[in-house]
C-alpha positions as CSV (number, residue, x, y, z in Angstrom):
1,M,26.6,-11.4,-21.1
2,D,22.9,-10.8,-21.7
3,A,20.9,-8.2,-19.9
4,K,19.2,-10.6,-17.4
5,A,22.5,-12.2,-16.5
6,A,24.1,-8.7,-16.0
7,A,21.2,-7.6,-13.8
8,R,21.6,-10.8,-11.7
9,E,25.3,-10.2,-11.3
10,R,24.7,-6.7,-10.2
11,L,22.1,-7.8,-7.6
12,F,24.5,-10.5,-6.3
13,V,27.1,-7.8,-5.6
14,L,24.6,-5.6,-3.8
15,Q,22.8,-8.4,-1.8
16,D,24.4,-7.7,1.6
17,T,23.8,-4.0,1.2
18,L,20.2,-4.5,0.4
19,I,19.6,-6.9,3.3
20,A,21.2,-4.5,5.6
21,L,19.0,-1.7,4.3
22,S,15.9,-3.8,4.8
23,H,16.9,-4.6,8.4
24,R,17.8,-1.0,9.2
25,I,14.4,0.3,8.0
26,H,12.7,-2.5,10.0
27,A,14.5,-1.5,13.1
28,H,13.4,2.1,12.8
29,P,9.7,2.1,11.9
30,E,8.2,5.4,10.9
31,L,4.5,6.2,10.3
32,G,3.1,7.6,7.1
33,F,4.4,11.0,5.9
34,E,7.0,10.8,8.8
35,E,9.4,8.4,7.1
36,V,12.4,10.8,7.3
37,N,15.1,8.2,8.0
38,A,13.8,5.6,5.5
39,C,13.5,8.3,2.8
40,T,17.1,9.4,3.4
41,W,18.6,5.9,3.5
42,L,16.8,4.9,0.3
43,A,17.9,8.1,-1.5
44,E,21.5,7.5,-0.4
45,A,21.4,3.9,-1.6
46,L,20.1,4.8,-5.0
47,S,22.5,7.7,-5.4
48,A,25.3,5.2,-4.7
49,A,23.9,3.0,-7.4
50,G,24.2,5.7,-10.0
51,F,20.7,7.3,-9.9
52,A,20.0,10.9,-10.1
53,V,17.8,11.4,-7.0
54,E,15.4,14.2,-6.1
55,T,13.8,14.2,-2.7
56,G,10.7,16.0,-1.4
57,I,8.9,15.7,-4.8
58,A,5.3,16.7,-5.3
59,E,5.4,18.8,-2.1
60,L,5.8,15.6,0.0
61,P,8.9,15.8,2.2
62,T,9.3,12.0,2.4
63,A,8.7,11.2,-1.3
64,F,11.5,10.9,-3.8
65,A,12.2,10.1,-7.4
66,A,15.4,8.4,-8.6
67,R,16.2,8.1,-12.3
68,A,18.7,6.1,-14.4
69,G,19.0,5.3,-18.1
70,S,17.7,7.3,-21.1
71,G,15.7,4.8,-23.1
72,P,12.2,5.6,-24.6
73,L,10.4,3.0,-22.4
74,H,9.8,4.4,-18.9
75,V,9.3,1.9,-16.1
76,A,8.7,2.9,-12.5
77,I,9.5,0.7,-9.5
78,C,7.4,1.8,-6.5
79,A,8.9,1.8,-3.0
80,E,6.8,1.8,0.2
81,Y,8.4,2.3,3.6
82,D,5.9,3.4,6.1
83,A,5.1,1.3,9.2
84,L,2.0,0.6,11.2
85,P,1.3,2.2,14.6
86,G,2.2,-0.1,17.5
87,I,3.4,-3.1,15.5
88,G,6.0,-1.5,13.2
89,H,6.8,-3.2,9.9
90,A,4.1,-5.8,10.2
91,C,3.3,-5.4,6.5
92,G,6.9,-5.7,5.4
93,H,7.4,-2.4,3.8
94,N,11.1,-2.6,4.7
95,L,11.2,-5.4,2.1
96,I,9.3,-3.5,-0.5
97,A,11.7,-0.6,-0.2
98,A,14.9,-2.6,-0.3
99,A,13.5,-4.7,-3.2
100,A,12.7,-1.5,-5.1
101,V,16.3,-0.3,-4.7
102,G,17.6,-3.7,-5.7
103,A,15.5,-3.9,-8.8
104,G,16.4,-0.3,-9.8
105,A,20.1,-0.9,-9.3
106,A,20.0,-4.1,-11.3
107,L,18.1,-2.3,-14.1
108,A,20.4,0.7,-14.1
109,Q,23.2,-1.7,-15.1
110,V,21.5,-2.5,-18.4
111,A,18.9,0.3,-18.9
112,D,20.6,2.0,-21.9
113,E,21.4,-1.3,-23.5
114,V,17.8,-2.4,-23.6
115,G,16.2,1.0,-24.1
116,L,14.8,1.7,-20.6
117,T,14.5,4.7,-18.4
118,V,14.2,3.5,-14.9
119,R,12.5,5.4,-12.1
120,V,12.4,4.3,-8.5
121,I,9.6,6.3,-6.9
122,G,9.5,6.6,-3.2
123,T,5.8,6.6,-2.2
124,P,5.1,7.4,1.4
125,A,2.1,6.7,3.6
126,E,0.5,3.7,1.9
127,E,-1.0,2.6,5.2
128,V,-2.9,5.9,5.9
129,G,-6.0,4.6,4.0
130,D,-7.1,8.0,2.5
131,A,-5.1,10.3,0.2
132,G,-2.2,7.9,0.3
133,G,1.2,8.9,-1.1
134,K,0.7,7.4,-4.6
135,I,-2.7,9.2,-5.0
136,L,-1.0,12.5,-4.2
137,L,2.0,11.7,-6.4
138,L,-0.3,10.8,-9.3
139,E,-2.3,14.0,-8.9
140,R,0.9,16.1,-8.8
141,G,2.6,14.6,-11.9
142,A,5.2,12.2,-10.4
143,F,4.1,9.4,-12.7
144,A,4.0,11.6,-15.8
145,G,5.5,9.8,-18.8
146,V,5.7,6.4,-17.0
147,H,4.6,3.5,-19.3
148,A,4.4,0.8,-16.6
149,A,4.7,0.6,-12.8
150,M,5.4,-2.4,-10.6
151,M,6.3,-3.4,-7.0
152,V,6.4,-6.5,-5.0
153,H,4.8,-6.9,-1.5
154,P,5.6,-9.5,1.2
155,A,2.9,-12.0,2.3
156,P,2.7,-15.5,3.7
157,H,2.6,-17.0,0.1
158,D,3.5,-16.0,-3.4
159,V,0.4,-14.7,-5.4
160,V,0.7,-13.2,-8.9
161,T,-2.5,-11.2,-9.0
162,P,-3.9,-10.8,-5.4
163,P,-7.4,-9.4,-5.0
164,I,-7.2,-5.7,-4.2
165,L,-10.3,-3.9,-3.0
166,A,-11.3,-0.3,-3.3
167,A,-11.3,1.4,0.1
168,A,-12.4,4.6,1.9
169,L,-11.2,5.7,5.3
170,F,-13.0,8.4,7.3
171,D,-13.4,9.8,10.8
172,V,-16.7,10.0,12.6
173,H,-17.4,12.6,15.3
174,Y,-20.4,12.8,17.6
175,T,-21.1,15.8,19.9
176,G,-23.6,15.5,22.8
177,K,-23.7,17.2,26.1
178,E,-22.0,16.4,29.4
179,A,-23.9,15.8,32.7
180,H,-23.4,13.9,35.9
181,A,-23.9,10.3,35.0
182,A,-25.7,9.4,38.3
183,A,-27.2,12.6,39.6
184,Y,-28.5,14.2,36.3
185,P,-28.2,11.7,33.5
186,E,-31.4,13.1,31.9
187,R,-29.6,16.4,31.4
188,G,-27.0,14.8,29.1
189,I,-26.8,13.7,25.5
190,N,-24.7,10.6,25.3
191,A,-22.4,10.7,22.3
192,A,-21.0,7.2,23.3
193,D,-24.6,5.8,22.9
194,A,-24.7,7.3,19.4
195,L,-21.6,5.4,18.5
196,T,-23.0,2.2,20.0
197,V,-26.2,2.5,18.0
198,A,-24.1,3.1,14.8
199,Q,-22.0,0.0,15.5
200,V,-25.1,-2.2,16.1
201,A,-26.6,-0.9,12.9
202,I,-23.4,-1.7,11.0
203,G,-23.4,-5.2,12.4
204,L,-26.9,-5.8,11.2
205,L,-26.1,-4.2,7.8
206,R,-23.4,-6.9,7.2
207,Q,-26.1,-9.5,6.6
208,H,-27.1,-7.6,3.4
209,L,-23.7,-7.0,1.9
210,R,-21.7,-8.7,-0.8
211,A,-19.2,-11.3,0.4
212,S,-16.4,-9.0,-0.9
213,D,-17.5,-5.9,1.0
214,R,-15.8,-5.0,4.3
215,I,-16.7,-2.6,7.1
216,H,-14.3,-2.2,10.1
217,G,-13.1,0.4,12.4
218,I,-11.9,1.5,15.9
219,V,-13.2,3.9,18.5
220,T,-10.7,6.7,18.9
221,R,-12.4,8.5,21.7
222,G,-15.1,7.0,23.9
223,G,-15.4,9.6,26.7
224,D,-13.4,11.1,29.4
225,A,-14.7,9.7,32.7
226,P,-17.2,7.0,33.7
227,N,-19.2,9.4,35.9
228,V,-19.6,12.0,33.1
229,I,-22.0,11.5,30.2
230,P,-19.7,11.5,27.2
231,A,-20.2,14.6,25.1
232,H,-17.6,13.8,22.5
233,T,-16.8,10.5,20.9
234,S,-15.1,9.6,17.7
235,A,-14.2,6.6,15.5
236,R,-12.2,5.8,12.5
237,Y,-13.7,3.4,9.9
238,M,-12.9,1.8,6.6
239,V,-15.3,0.6,4.0
240,R,-14.1,-1.6,1.2
241,A,-15.7,-3.0,-2.0
242,Q,-14.5,-4.7,-5.2
243,T,-14.5,-1.5,-7.2
244,L,-14.8,2.2,-6.7
245,A,-18.3,2.1,-8.2
246,E,-19.4,-0.5,-5.7
247,L,-17.7,1.4,-2.9
248,E,-19.6,4.6,-3.7
249,A,-22.8,2.6,-3.6
250,L,-22.0,1.1,-0.3
251,R,-20.7,4.1,1.5
252,P,-24.0,6.0,1.9
253,R,-25.5,2.9,3.5
254,V,-22.8,2.9,6.1
255,Y,-23.1,6.6,6.6
256,R,-26.8,6.1,7.4
257,C,-25.8,3.8,10.2
258,F,-23.9,6.6,11.8
259,E,-26.8,9.0,11.1
260,A,-29.0,6.6,13.0
261,G,-26.9,7.0,16.1
262,A,-27.2,10.7,16.0
263,L,-31.0,10.5,15.4
264,A,-31.5,8.1,18.2
265,T,-29.6,10.1,20.8
266,G,-29.9,13.7,19.7
267,A,-26.2,14.0,19.3
268,T,-24.8,15.8,16.2
269,L,-22.7,14.0,13.7
270,E,-19.7,15.0,11.6
271,I,-17.9,12.7,9.1
272,K,-14.5,13.8,7.9
273,G,-12.2,12.4,5.3
274,G,-12.7,9.7,2.7
275,S,-12.4,12.1,-0.2
276,K,-9.5,10.3,-1.9
277,P,-10.3,6.6,-1.7
278,Y,-8.0,3.8,-2.7
279,A,-9.0,2.1,-6.0
280,E,-9.2,-1.5,-6.9
281,M,-6.1,-3.0,-8.5
282,R,-6.2,-3.8,-12.3
283,H,-3.2,-6.1,-12.7
284,D,-1.9,-6.0,-16.3
285,A,-2.3,-9.6,-17.3
286,E,0.6,-9.7,-19.7
287,I,3.0,-8.1,-17.3
288,A,1.8,-10.2,-14.5
289,S,2.4,-13.4,-16.6
290,L,6.0,-12.3,-17.3
291,Y,6.6,-11.6,-13.6
292,R,5.3,-15.1,-12.8
293,R,7.6,-16.7,-15.4
294,N,10.6,-14.8,-14.0
295,A,9.7,-15.6,-10.4
296,E,9.3,-19.3,-11.2
297,R,12.7,-19.2,-12.8
298,L,14.0,-18.2,-9.4
299,G,12.3,-21.1,-7.7
300,R,9.2,-19.3,-6.5
301,R,6.0,-21.3,-6.4
302,F,2.4,-20.0,-6.7
303,D,0.4,-23.1,-6.1
304,A,-0.2,-22.2,-2.4
305,G,-2.2,-19.2,-3.5
306,S,-4.5,-17.3,-1.3
307,A,-8.0,-17.7,0.1
308,P,-10.5,-15.8,-2.1
309,R,-11.6,-13.6,0.8
310,A,-8.0,-12.7,1.7
311,A,-8.2,-9.2,0.1
312,A,-6.5,-6.0,1.0
313,S,-6.3,-2.4,-0.3
314,T,-3.5,-0.2,-1.6
315,D,-3.0,3.1,-3.3
316,M,-1.2,1.1,-6.0
317,G,-4.7,0.4,-7.2
318,N,-5.0,4.1,-8.2
319,V,-1.8,3.8,-10.1
320,S,-3.1,0.7,-12.0
321,L,-6.2,2.7,-13.2
322,A,-3.8,5.3,-14.7
323,L,-1.2,3.0,-16.4
324,P,-0.3,-0.7,-16.7
325,A,0.8,-2.0,-13.4
326,I,1.4,-5.1,-11.2
327,H,1.4,-5.7,-7.5
328,P,2.4,-9.4,-6.9
329,L,2.8,-10.8,-3.4
330,I,6.1,-12.6,-2.5
331,G,6.0,-15.2,0.2
332,I,8.2,-15.0,3.2
333,D,7.3,-18.4,4.7
334,S,5.5,-16.8,7.6
335,W,2.3,-18.9,7.8
336,P,0.3,-19.0,10.1
337,A,1.6,-15.4,10.8
338,V,-0.1,-13.0,8.4
339,N,0.2,-9.4,7.5
340,H,-0.6,-6.8,10.3
341,Q,0.4,-9.2,13.1
342,P,3.5,-8.7,15.3
343,E,4.6,-12.2,14.4
344,F,4.6,-11.2,10.7
345,A,6.8,-8.2,11.5
346,A,9.3,-10.6,13.1
347,H,9.3,-12.7,10.0
348,C,10.1,-9.7,7.8
349,V,13.8,-9.9,8.9
350,S,14.1,-13.6,8.7
351,A,16.3,-15.6,6.3
352,A,13.2,-16.4,4.2
353,A,12.4,-12.7,4.0
354,D,15.9,-11.8,3.0
355,K,15.7,-14.3,0.1
356,A,12.3,-13.0,-0.9
357,L,13.7,-9.5,-1.0
358,L,16.4,-10.6,-3.5
359,D,14.1,-12.8,-5.5
360,G,11.5,-10.1,-5.7
361,A,14.0,-7.5,-6.8
362,L,15.4,-9.7,-9.5
363,A,12.0,-10.9,-10.7
364,L,11.0,-7.2,-11.1
365,A,14.2,-6.3,-12.9
366,W,13.8,-9.3,-15.3
367,T,10.2,-8.3,-15.9
368,A,11.2,-4.8,-16.8
369,I,13.8,-6.1,-19.2
370,D,11.1,-8.2,-20.8
371,L,8.9,-5.1,-21.3
372,A,11.8,-3.5,-23.1
373,T,12.8,-6.5,-25.3
374,E,9.5,-8.2,-26.3
375,P,8.6,-6.1,-29.3
376,A,4.8,-6.4,-29.2
377,L,4.5,-5.6,-25.5
378,R,7.0,-2.8,-25.8
379,Q,4.9,-1.2,-28.6
380,R,1.7,-1.6,-26.7
381,L,3.2,0.2,-23.7
382,L,4.7,2.9,-25.8
383,R,1.4,3.5,-27.6
384,A,-0.7,3.7,-24.5
385,P,-1.3,7.3,-23.2
386,A,0.9,8.0,-20.3
387,P,-0.5,9.8,-17.3
């Protein structure tokens, strides 16, 4: 039996276990850096599949690394498993996590035969938007020695190389002065007005931005009572651009909008965070082509595509700047429900999602086998400096 057939047979044996794992994580959503249950369940599943598992790596309690095989080519499969506040697994990280376990288990079956070392790396807090798990894991050496990294992410449609934007998330705080809103409004400094001025300025700025730029946010504190001039307001904003360089050019323009609010009202401004932005994704073209070939062999179709403006951000982009990587999307037949909607969360435990989990796991496993068995690509990866 060849390596790909052996990997497929192993995944077939585990399919019910993987689907149950996906549904279990989906039913118990946990926010970034709080994924205690998911981390435990994934580590247990990988240990049962023959991996040596270390939890709490890189000083992150809900990160882990699982290792199997002893070949010279090191391939990492990234698992994400954090949820979104209020809407749970509306980005399908339960599927990412289970697919990573499946791909890893399938590869463990043949790793030594084809010359692979397989790592499944548990990467918490992808949804946090600043200093995400992969960024911290990269900085702290968790990807050291890895020659290629990959993962698969659920979406309405299959897309091989989705557009991934650089992104920075930060918190804005205004401080003014309380006063009775009716009797002595002139004695107050309205921090809510400062935020309103900033939001109007951002709205006007959008006319002058590139089509690929994004600015969006929420008010996290708007005041305490309608009859008290708000002395403290805050917001959380994200700024996105095609590259880190474009992001760093855009960010000061957005900050000036917030400075305008402070200047207009007399409130003081403090901006916190944004020091560890998410990078754009550089999909390795050769690895992505292999993934597409393997996914199409499983019946996946990529002609549906994605609208050019349908871009997101992920800390997998930071990984891709450090080593060859891919981040394809796998369709779960959810349209018109899209990521970050409650309806999408419901689709993430559907029959179509379960099939996508298994297809994605096997396509990743087969792609990793190709990396190990296609001589020119293998040599390119082995020659490249590892992080």
